[in-house]
C-alpha positions in Angstrom: 79.3 112.5 101.3 76.7 111.8 98.7 75.6 109.0 96.2 78.1 109.9 93.6 81.0 109.8 96.0 79.7 106.3 97.3 79.6 105.0 93.6 83.1 106.5 92.6 84.7 105.3 96.0 83.2 101.7 95.6 84.3 101.4 92.0 87.9 102.4 93.1 87.7 99.8 95.8 86.6 97.0 93.6 89.2 97.8 90.9 92.3 98.3 93.3 91.6 96.0 96.4 93.5 93.1 94.8 95.9 95.0 92.7 99.5 95.8 94.1 98.6 99.5 94.0 96.8 100.1 97.3 93.0 100.5 97.4 93.2 102.5 100.6 95.7 104.8 99.2 93.5 105.5 96.1 90.4 106.1 98.4 92.3 108.6 100.4 93.5 110.5 97.4 90.0 110.3 95.8 88.3 111.5 98.8 90.7 114.4 99.1 90.2 115.3 95.5 86.4 115.1 95.7 86.5 117.2 98.9 85.1 114.6 101.3 85.7 115.4 104.8 87.4 112.5 106.9 84.5 112.1 109.5 84.1 108.8 111.3 81.4 107.5 108.8 83.8 108.0 105.7 86.5 105.9 107.6 83.8 103.2 108.4 82.7 103.2 104.7 86.2 102.7 103.4 86.6 99.4 105.6 83.1 98.1 105.0 83.1 98.3 101.3 86.5 96.3 101.3 84.4 93.4 102.7 82.1 93.7 99.8 85.1 93.3 97.6 86.6 90.2 99.4 83.3 88.4 99.2 84.1 88.2 95.4 87.1 86.1 96.3 84.9 83.5 98.3 82.6 83.3 95.2 85.4 83.1 92.6 87.5 80.5 94.6 84.6 78.7 96.4 86.1 75.3 96.0 89.2 76.4 97.7 87.3 77.5 100.8 85.6 74.2 101.2 88.7 72.0 100.5 90.4 71.3 103.9 90.7 72.4 107.5 94.4 73.1 106.9 93.5 75.9 104.6 91.7 77.9 107.3 94.8 77.0 109.8 97.2 78.6 107.3 94.8 81.9 107.0 94.4 82.1 110.7 98.2 81.8 111.3 98.8 84.4 108.5 96.3 86.9 110.0 97.7 86.8 113.5 100.3 89.3 112.9 97.9 91.9 111.4 95.4 91.4 114.3 98.2 92.1 116.9 99.5 95.1 114.9 96.0 96.4 114.4 95.1 96.5 118.0 98.5 98.0 119.1 98.8 100.6 116.4 95.1 101.6 115.5 95.2 105.1 116.6 98.6 105.7 114.6 97.1 104.1 111.6 93.9 106.4 111.8 96.2 109.5 111.7 98.2 108.1 108.7 94.9 107.6 106.8 94.3 111.3 106.6 97.7 112.2 105.0 98.0 112.1 101.0 101.7 112.6 101.5 102.2 109.4 103.3 100.4 107.7 100.5 102.5 109.3 97.9 105.9 108.2 99.5 104.4 104.8 100.0 103.3 104.6 96.3 106.8 105.6 95.4 108.7 103.2 97.5 106.3 100.1 96.6 106.7 101.2 92.9 110.3 100.8 92.9 110.1 97.5 94.7 107.6 96.3 92.0 110.1 97.0 89.1 112.4 94.6 90.4 110.4 92.0 92.4 110.1 89.6 89.4 113.9 89.7 88.9 114.5 89.1 92.6 112.3 86.1 92.9 112.4 84.3 89.8 112.8 80.8 90.8 109.6 79.8 92.5 109.3 76.4 94.1 105.7 76.7 95.3 102.9 76.9 92.8 100.1 75.7 94.8 98.6 77.1 98.0 98.5 73.3 99.3 102.2 73.2 99.6 102.5 76.3 101.7 103.7 75.5 105.0 102.4 77.0 108.3 105.6 78.7 109.1 105.6 80.3 105.4 102.1 81.5 106.0 103.2 83.4 109.2 106.0 84.9 107.4 103.7 86.2 104.8 101.4 87.4 107.6 104.2 89.7 108.9 104.7 91.2 105.3 100.8 91.9 105.2 101.5 94.2 108.4 103.3 96.6 106.3 100.0 97.5 104.5 98.9 99.4 107.6 100.8 102.2 106.2 98.3 103.8 103.7 99.7 103.6 100.1 101.8 100.3 100.8 98.9 98.1 99.6 98.0 95.0 101.3 98.0 93.0 98.1 101.5 94.1 97.1 102.9 93.4 100.7 101.5 90.0 101.0 102.4 89.1 97.3 106.0 90.4 97.7 106.0 88.3 101.0 104.8 85.3 99.2 107.3 85.5 96.4 110.2 86.0 98.9 109.0 82.7 100.4 109.4 80.8 96.9 105.7 81.1 95.8 105.2 81.6 92.2 103.4 84.9 91.2 100.2 83.4 90.8 100.2 81.4 94.1 101.3 84.4 95.8 98.6 86.5 94.4 95.8 84.0 95.3 97.2 83.4 98.7 97.0 87.3 99.1 93.2 87.1 98.0 92.6 84.3 100.5 94.3 86.2 103.3 92.2 89.3 102.6 89.0 87.4 103.7 89.7 87.1 107.4 91.8 90.2 107.5 89.1 92.5 106.2 86.3 90.6 108.1 87.9 91.1 111.2 88.6 94.9 110.5 84.9 95.4 109.4 83.4 93.7 112.3 85.7 95.5 114.8 84.9 98.9 113.2 81.2 98.2 113.1 81.2 97.2 116.8 83.2 100.3 117.7 80.6 102.4 115.9 77.7 100.6 117.6 79.4 101.4 121.0 79.7 105.0 120.1 76.0 105.4 119.2 76.3 105.2 115.4 73.0 103.5 115.0 71.3 106.0 117.0 72.2 109.0 114.8 69.5 110.7 112.5 71.4 109.9 109.4 71.6 106.2 110.2 69.2 105.1 107.5 71.1 107.0 104.8 74.6 105.8 106.0 73.4 102.2 105.9 72.0 102.6 102.5 75.4 104.0 101.3 77.2 101.1 103.0 75.0 98.5 101.2 75.3 100.3 97.9 78.9 100.8 98.1 79.5 97.1 99.1 77.4 95.7 96.3 79.3 97.9 93.7 82.6 96.9 95.1 81.7 93.3 95.0 80.7 93.2 91.3 83.7 95.3 90.2 86.1 93.1 92.2 84.7 90.1 90.6 85.7 91.5 87.2 89.0 92.8 88.3 90.5 89.6 90.1 90.4 87.4 87.0 91.9 90.2 84.8 94.7 90.7 87.3 95.8 87.0 87.4 95.7 86.8 83.6 97.7 89.8 83.3 100.2 88.8 86.1 100.8 85.4 84.5 101.8 87.2 81.2 103.4 90.4 82.1 104.4 90.4 85.8 104.5 93.4 88.2 106.6 96.1 86.2 103.7 97.9 84.9 102.3 98.4 88.4 105.6 99.6 89.5 105.7 102.4 87.0 101.9 103.2 87.7 102.9 103.7 91.2 105.9 105.9 90.7 104.0 108.1 88.4 101.1 108.2 90.7 103.3 109.1 93.6 105.2 111.9 91.8 101.8 113.4 90.8 100.3 113.2 94.2 103.5 115.0 95.6 103.4 117.8 93.1 99.6 118.4 93.9 100.2 118.3 97.5 103.0 120.7 97.5 101.4 123.0 95.0 98.2 123.1 97.0 100.2 124.0 100.1 102.0 126.7 98.1 98.7 128.3 97.0 97.3 128.3 100.6 100.3 129.9 102.0 100.6 132.5 98.9 
């Protein structure tokens, strides 16, 4: 992994973390196309720069994060399912992260859902996060667990979950942003702790690796700041259909490349 790889992956993360297109799926595909081997540091890098992106949420929505204790209670309740599922399924998730085909299938399935989600949930009753009940937050949290499958998209899963609970598109998207903060913070802290226990900070490459993590996080933060506002504006005007078609086309292209590559290797 070199500095060019770091910059490209960080830009992809910043652009896609909050869009319903799967940042993890895009990074898996980009890593594969650039020939980046999936070693332990690359897996850590892809998680840590997500934390860089979600800091943009705290900056842009700072007033929401200091408005009430109940705001945090909802986030804690909503993140519980992902914490439990992550602890139970981490080894299986790590295996899935190495499969472009899994990403492609998830892209296709999610794309088809996004084509119809505006039609399915077109009578929202909740247009403000303050009106979200604790039980509703928990239900959205269960939807977020689907994003442990690479290519599903944490943003898409939690937004669709929110809309299924009568949230408006904007309210569902913003709650998805807020939910990313404890979810990705927890994932990053856990991964860093695991790497510390495994001697990551004692390797000869540690200084370069830390530099890559810092640079990637800063780039992801800056790009995410620009992407979040643009996404909300687009969502209010156009809905999800364009993202659905994008996912379908991307999924088909990935499948073609995947099987074409396998055919060449076996020829």
